C-alpha positions in Angstrom: 56.2 95.9 127.3 55.3 99.5 128.4 57.4 100.9 131.2 55.6 102.1 134.4 56.9 105.5 135.7 56.3 107.2 139.0 56.9 110.9 138.7 56.8 113.0 141.9 56.1 116.7 141.6 54.0 116.1 138.5 51.8 119.1 138.6 54.3 121.6 137.1 57.7 122.0 135.5 59.7 119.0 134.4 57.3 116.7 136.2 54.3 117.8 134.2 56.3 117.8 130.9 57.6 114.3 131.6 54.1 113.0 132.3 52.8 114.2 129.0 55.8 112.8 127.1 55.7 109.5 128.8 52.0 109.0 128.1 52.5 110.1 124.5 55.2 107.4 124.0 52.8 104.7 125.2 54.3 104.1 128.7 52.2 104.3 131.8 52.7 106.9 134.4 51.7 107.4 138.0 51.6 111.2 138.3 52.2 112.1 141.9 51.4 115.4 143.7 50.1 116.8 147.0 47.2 118.3 145.1 45.2 116.0 142.9 43.1 118.8 141.5 46.1 120.1 139.6 46.4 116.7 137.9 42.7 116.3 136.9 43.4 117.3 133.2 46.1 114.6 132.8 43.8 111.6 133.4 43.9 109.2 130.5 44.4 105.5 129.8 48.2 106.0 130.4 48.1 108.5 133.2 46.9 107.8 136.7 47.1 110.7 139.2 48.2 109.7 142.7 48.3 111.6 146.0 51.8 111.8 147.5 53.6 114.1 149.9 57.2 113.1 150.4 57.3 115.4 153.5 55.0 113.1 155.5 56.5 110.9 158.2 58.1 107.8 156.8 55.4 105.4 157.9 52.7 107.5 156.2 54.8 107.8 153.1 55.4 104.1 153.0 51.7 103.4 153.3 51.0 105.8 150.4 53.7 104.1 148.2 52.3 100.7 149.0 48.9 101.8 147.8 50.4 103.3 144.7 52.3 100.1 143.9 49.0 98.1 143.9 47.7 100.1 141.0 49.9 98.5 138.3 51.6 96.0 140.6 55.0 97.5 140.0 57.0 100.5 139.1 60.0 100.6 136.7 61.3 104.2 136.7 61.0 106.8 139.5 61.6 110.5 138.9 62.3 112.4 142.2 61.3 115.9 141.2 59.4 117.9 143.8 61.1 121.0 145.2 60.8 124.7 146.0 63.0 127.7 146.4 63.5 129.4 149.8 65.1 132.8 149.3 66.7 135.1 151.8 69.9 136.2 153.4 71.2 133.3 155.5 71.4 135.4 158.7 67.8 136.5 158.3 66.1 133.2 157.4 64.5 131.5 160.4 65.6 128.0 161.6 62.0 126.8 160.8 62.2 128.0 157.2 65.7 126.5 157.0 64.5 123.1 158.1 61.5 123.3 155.8 63.8 123.9 152.8 66.0 120.9 153.6 63.0 118.7 154.4 61.4 119.4 151.0 64.5 119.3 148.8 66.7 116.8 150.6 65.2 114.7 153.4 61.8 114.2 151.7 63.4 112.9 148.5 65.6 110.5 150.5 62.5 109.2 152.3 60.8 108.8 149.0 63.6 106.5 147.8 63.6 104.6 151.1 60.0 103.6 150.5 60.6 102.3 147.0 64.0 100.5 147.3 62.6 97.3 148.9 60.4 96.9 145.8 63.3 97.5 143.4 65.6 95.2 145.4 63.0 92.4 145.2 62.6 92.9 141.4 66.4 93.1 140.9 65.9 96.1 138.6 64.8 99.7 138.6 65.8 103.2 137.6 66.0 106.2 139.9 66.1 109.7 138.4 67.0 112.6 140.7 66.2 116.1 139.6 68.9 118.2 141.2 70.1 121.6 140.1 73.2 123.4 138.8 72.7 125.5 142.0 74.5 122.7 143.8 77.7 123.9 142.3 77.5 127.7 142.7 76.8 130.1 145.6 74.2 132.8 144.9 73.4 135.5 147.5 69.8 135.2 148.6 69.4 131.6 147.4 72.0 129.7 149.4 69.6 127.6 151.3 68.2 126.2 148.0 71.7 125.7 146.7 72.8 123.9 149.9 69.7 121.7 149.9 70.4 120.7 146.3 74.1 120.1 147.1 73.1 117.8 149.9 70.7 116.0 147.6 73.4 115.6 145.0 75.7 113.8 147.4 72.9 111.7 149.0 71.8 110.6 145.5 75.3 109.8 144.4 76.0 107.9 147.6 72.8 106.0 147.3 73.5 105.1 143.7 76.8 103.4 144.8 75.0 101.4 147.5 72.1 100.1 145.4 73.9 99.4 142.1 74.6 95.8 143.4 70.8 95.1 143.2 70.5 96.1 139.5 69.2 99.6 140.4 70.4 102.4 138.1 70.6 106.0 138.9 70.9 109.3 137.0 71.4 112.7 138.6 69.9 115.5 136.4 71.2 118.9 137.2 69.3 121.5 135.2 70.2 125.2 134.7 67.6 127.9 134.6 64.4 126.7 132.9 61.2 128.5 132.3 59.2 126.4 134.8 57.2 127.8 137.7 60.1 127.3 140.2 60.8 131.0 140.5 57.1 132.0 140.4 56.4 134.0 143.6 52.9 132.6 143.7 53.9 129.0 143.4 57.3 127.5 144.3 59.3 130.3 145.8 59.2 131.5 149.4 61.0 134.6 150.8 61.7 136.0 154.2 59.2 138.2 155.9 60.3 141.9 155.7 59.8 142.3 159.4 62.6 139.8 160.0 65.1 141.6 157.8 68.2 143.4 159.0 68.9 147.0 158.0 72.5 146.1 157.1 71.2 143.9 154.2 68.8 146.4 152.8 70.8 147.0 149.6 71.6 143.4 149.0 67.9 142.3 149.5 66.9 144.9 147.0 69.4 143.5 144.4 68.2 140.0 145.1 64.5 140.8 144.7 65.3 142.6 141.4 67.4 139.6 140.2 64.7 137.1 140.9 62.0 139.2 139.2 64.3 139.5 136.2 65.1 135.8 136.1 61.5 134.6 136.3 60.2 134.2 132.7 63.5 135.0 131.1 65.3 131.7 131.8 67.4 130.2 129.0 65.9 126.6 129.1 62.8 125.3 127.5 61.1 122.9 129.9 59.4 120.9 127.1 62.7 120.3 125.4 64.4 119.6 128.7 61.7 117.0 129.7 62.1 115.3 126.3 65.9 115.1 126.8 65.4 113.5 130.2 63.0 110.9 128.7 65.4 110.1 125.9 68.4 109.8 128.2 66.5 107.5 130.7 65.1 105.3 127.9 68.2 105.4 125.6 66.1 106.7 122.8 65.8 109.8 120.6 68.9 112.0 121.0 70.3 109.5 123.4 69.7 106.4 121.3 72.4 103.7 122.0 73.9 105.6 125.0 74.2 104.2 128.5 72.4 106.0 131.3 74.9 108.6 132.7 75.6 109.1 136.3 75.3 112.9 135.8 73.3 114.8 133.2 73.9 118.6 133.3 70.8 120.0 131.5 71.1 123.2 129.6 74.1 125.0 128.3 74.2 127.3 131.4 74.3 124.2 133.6 77.3 122.8 131.7 79.1 126.2 131.9 78.5 126.7 135.6 79.5 123.2 136.5 82.7 123.5 134.4 83.5 126.8 136.1 83.0 125.2 139.6 85.2 122.2 138.7 87.9 124.5 137.3 87.9 126.7 140.5 88.3 123.6 142.7 91.1 122.3 140.5 92.9 125.7 140.8 92.6 125.7 144.6 94.0 122.1 144.8 96.9 122.8 142.5 97.8 126.1 144.2 97.9 124.6 147.7 98.7 120.9 147.3 102.4 121.4 148.2 101.6 123.2 151.4 98.8 120.8 152.1 101.2 117.9 151.8 103.3 119.2 154.7 100.7 117.8 157.0 101.4 114.2 155.9 103.2 111.7 158.2 106.4 111.2 156.2 106.7 107.4 156.6 103.2 107.0 155.3 103.7 109.4 152.4 106.2 107.1 150.8 103.7 104.2 150.5 
């Protein structure tokens, strides 16, 4: 039987690549976006564009999901993919822009899952795929709100996975490195601070950050078509992942693997270097247990 996918953020990047691969493999896909015009070219027997904004209030989002579920009567696999990058020095970024970043990258995705979990629990099966980022593991000046929002998403998704596994619901956290998607395109999915709100003390650092992002855009290591194919293979245990179980974590791209390994090593070094002093805070009679 063909699987039915719901892919959020389907108008670009991994979402768009996945939609094309899914349809080409004979599965059905509900391609979700806030802008249906961007999905018009995808319409086919296997692709149905659907209007969805995970930043809407929960009751409105639930109503939209209920309408989506009536199209095929069910959904088997959900890909939680929509996000954008808020750049800027933390001291300079406004509280409103800060909240907007976490709403889009953390709170919205959580609400999206909330609306679908009752359906999966009733079915006793389902697969959740969260598209995170290697940015969750490493600080980067001028991009720390994005990194923090993805770090928060990482732990929410991992925590959620542990809570819903008892209902037959699987979860995979995909943490890509730098891919040549539109994520860093200044005209699309990246937002910066207004120059009028910048502080003189950060002038040099802001100049470096702007140069770095301009350099990164279009020169990323990862091929989004290849990345989308790997995600499909891993989720369906086919192709390069044939015979393999769905992993809890999939670093995607050699740069993601490298950065995550570096972060883990740094934490291990800190733990080893300070664990004897840390242990001095233990209550002695409890430490012997």
